[in-house]
C-alpha positions as MATLAB code, in Angstrom:
seq = 'MSYEREVRLDFSAIRSAGVSSFLGRSVQLQLVEDARLTGFRAVIDDGGYYDNDATNTVYKTILDFGVPLSEASGLIKEPTAGYPVAVPIILHR';
ca = [
     -62.891   59.002  -74.404;
     -59.619   57.786  -72.997;
     -56.465   56.597  -74.675;
     -53.943   54.063  -73.530;
     -50.472   53.333  -74.791;
     -50.242   50.104  -76.722;
     -46.634   50.240  -77.812;
     -43.566   52.370  -77.118;
     -41.195   52.978  -80.002;
     -37.612   54.134  -79.711;
     -36.510   55.703  -83.024;
     -32.912   54.643  -82.382;
     -34.024   50.979  -82.205;
     -35.932   51.009  -85.513;
     -33.835   49.308  -88.199;
     -36.107   50.102  -91.153;
     -39.545   51.414  -92.086;
     -41.826   50.518  -94.980;
     -45.341   51.266  -96.142;
     -47.804   48.650  -97.315;
     -50.198   50.119  -99.841;
     -53.275   49.014 -101.730;
     -54.350   50.671 -104.991;
     -51.798   53.433 -104.478;
     -53.018   54.379 -101.000;
     -50.885   53.923  -97.897;
     -52.655   51.616  -95.537;
     -50.057   50.519  -92.991;
     -46.688   51.734  -91.765;
     -44.371   48.849  -90.819;
     -41.502   49.421  -88.413;
     -38.798   46.761  -88.047;
     -36.813   46.458  -84.819;
     -34.399   43.741  -83.689;
     -37.037   41.695  -81.878;
     -40.382   42.809  -83.322;
     -42.306   44.098  -86.318;
     -44.889   46.794  -85.608;
     -47.752   47.767  -87.903;
     -49.165   51.287  -87.544;
     -52.210   53.021  -89.005;
     -53.622   56.429  -88.127;
     -57.318   56.331  -87.228;
     -59.831   59.173  -86.957;
     -61.638   58.974  -83.597;
     -65.092   59.890  -84.853;
     -65.905   56.586  -86.449;
     -62.898   54.381  -86.901;
     -61.981   55.700  -90.342;
     -58.386   55.273  -91.399;
     -56.482   58.479  -92.116;
     -54.068   57.651  -94.934;
     -52.666   61.190  -95.059;
     -51.730   61.051  -91.371;
     -50.128   57.626  -91.888;
     -48.013   59.109  -94.705;
     -47.052   62.078  -92.519;
     -45.834   59.775  -89.738;
     -43.925   57.725  -92.312;
     -42.165   60.798  -93.729;
     -41.370   62.025  -90.213;
     -39.754   58.700  -89.315;
     -37.700   58.755  -92.526;
     -36.590   62.314  -91.659;
     -35.090   60.872  -88.458;
     -32.765   58.831  -90.679;
     -34.508   55.450  -90.441;
     -33.689   53.400  -93.579;
     -36.432   52.542  -96.052;
     -37.490   48.909  -96.484;
     -40.058   47.105  -98.595;
     -43.263   46.060  -96.858;
     -44.491   42.558  -97.632;
     -48.243   42.888  -97.210;
     -50.363   43.858  -94.235;
     -49.510   42.736  -90.731;
     -52.555   41.082  -89.213;
     -53.359   40.173  -85.642;
     -52.802   36.562  -84.622;
     -55.802   34.295  -84.990;
     -57.495   32.967  -81.908;
     -57.077   29.320  -81.020;
     -59.949   26.995  -81.753;
     -60.678   23.358  -80.988;
     -59.870   20.837  -83.661;
     -61.834   17.603  -83.976;
     -59.795   14.736  -85.416;
     -61.865   11.741  -86.553;
     -60.530    8.359  -85.498;
     -61.674    5.441  -87.645;
     -61.280    1.927  -86.270;
     -61.712   -0.926  -88.732;
     -63.221   -4.107  -87.250;
];
């Protein structure tokens, strides 16, 4: 198994951090910078299971660095793929 870096975070550039939760469980850590919003979730390698405890640990660690707390507004989702749109044109004769 190999890993590759998907994003680089600079703690000094993070303006605020928040956690989106569902039924009392942390599901996504959201980090706000000047030009982007990053969603983070810890995943266990063995089968793609989300590790909520690890996500909470990362969240608490980031807050210990002095990053201000913010309110998360739902899960961040990946952008949808483009798809063709058919527009009907009706000509009356």
